[in-house]
Residue, then its C-alpha position, 0 to 999 in steps of 0.5 A: m499500499s502506497l502513502e503520500r509524503t508526510l511532514t510532522v507538526r507539533v500539537e500546540r493547542i487542544s481546546r474543547q470545543t462541545p462535550e464530544i469535540l476537541a479542536f487541534e492546532l498543528a504547527h511546525p515544530w520549528g515555527r516553519p510555515l506549513p504547506s499553503y491550502e485552500a478552504g475546503a482541504h483536509i489532511d490525513v493525520h497519522m496518530p498513535g495506534g496505527f490509526s489514520r484519518q482525514y480531518s478538514l482544515a476548520r480555519a481559512p488561510s488567511a485566518a491562520s496565525a503563524g501558519s497552523y492547521v486547525i481541525g476539530v475531532k468528534r469522539e465517536l463511540s462507534s468508531r474504529g479508533g481513530s477519534a479515541s487515539m486522538h482524544e484520549r492518546v494525543r496531548e499538547g507538545d506531541l509530534l504527529p505525522i501528517s499529510a501535505p493539504r489536498n482539496t477535492f472539496p473547493l470553493r467553485e470560482e463560477a458561484t455567484h452565491h454559496l450555500l453552505l450546510a453544516g451538520g454537526i462536527g461537519m462545519t469544519p471545512l464550511l468554517a474555513m469556506a465562510q472565513a475565506l468568502a468573508a475575506r473576500g466580499a463574496a455572497f454567501t449564507l452558512c447554515v448550522f445545524a446542532r444538537s443545541e449550544e453547548h454542542l455548537a463547536f467554533a461557536d466564537a468563529l461562528h459569531a465573529p463579526a464577519l460571519a454573523p450576518h450571513l450565519r442562520l443557526h438551527l437548533d434542535q434544542g432551540d427555539a422552533s421559529q429559527r429551525i430551518d426547514l431543507r425542503s423549503l430552504l433548497a426549493e428554488r434555486a437562484s441562478g449561480t447559487h452553488l451548495y456545499v454540504c458536510g455532515p453525518g450521513g443522515f443530514m447528507q441524505a436529507v440535504r440531497d433528498a431536499a436538493a434532488h432537483w439541483p443541477e448535479d455540477a451545482l451541488h458539492a459534498e464532503y462525506f465523513a464515510a462512505p454511506t452505509d449500502a456504498n459497495t466500494t470493492t467487488g464486482l465483475p471482473f475487468t482489465l485496466k488499460l495504461s496508455r502510457r505504458g501500452i500494458t494491461v492490468p486484469v482487475a478480479a472481482d474481488q479486488t480494488a483497481v488499486d490493488a491490482l496495479h500495486e501487485v504489479g508494482i505501479d504505485i498509486p498513492v491511497s489513504c481512505q479507501q473508500g472514495l472519499c478523500g481523492t488521493c487515487v484519483v487519475e485521468g482516465d476515461g471516466e465515461g466508461a468507469e462505473h464511479r463509486d466514489f463520492c469526491l468527484t463532481g459529475s463533469e470531473r468524473r468525464h475525465k477522472v476515475a476513483l481507483c480505490c473503488s471505481r470499476a469498468k463499466g465493461q470489460e475494460l477501463e483505459l487510464q492515462l497512467 
């Protein structure tokens, strides 16, 4: 299995945001600048216990202090151990390996208005987006859905003067008159409006259902995990045609394209292996692919393929490798 190059950061500060969420500020151990990024980006964090998880950067680059990164980590009782490791084993002053930032959830320059919908901890990439949009004077609305004020992470940043006029807050345990009805909110799409959503699976599905009539290229989503009914591994066998190398590689029914390529010594970086992070995306005949990812837009799928999960519609899939 291949991993991208890592860099080491120091945990400068840990702050409790809610009973379940901690914020971690990460900086270079020697005070050097960290790699730059755009709002919506995420990093892989390699943590004690051998776990590796993706976390969105929860602060716009323009708002960053001394080049540090900020992530929010929710303690998930049903997790496979990553959030528990961050909450229980990571301390201020610790050194952690991380990946450089990458962005499969960018703001769209063509949008005339940005509608940001954040469910719970899903607010982290959207907070960075809102800060970036406010800094450039762009038109946007940030809708944040949380259980209660006590469960509202990064509250100070949300209520800052630059964001407060653009914020709509839905609290399940709050005033009923302030709650947001998704179907009403998304019933009509103003021309040029792009929708961005991040949050738990049920919230994501509710937004997608309410926005089913929106153009696919105007809806942008970042998932924490693949939906429970998603099949990102098995299928019919097929062949990869690698146009630059002039060879073909067979992919078995119970094998991913990434694994098949690794078996013949072709190095494809991977991370989440669920079609979420975009690490394994390559150029190829997207029209001939059975896409199972959750990171590419409709237009990107015409010429790109996420190799950790996607397969061929027919017997062969051509890649620019």
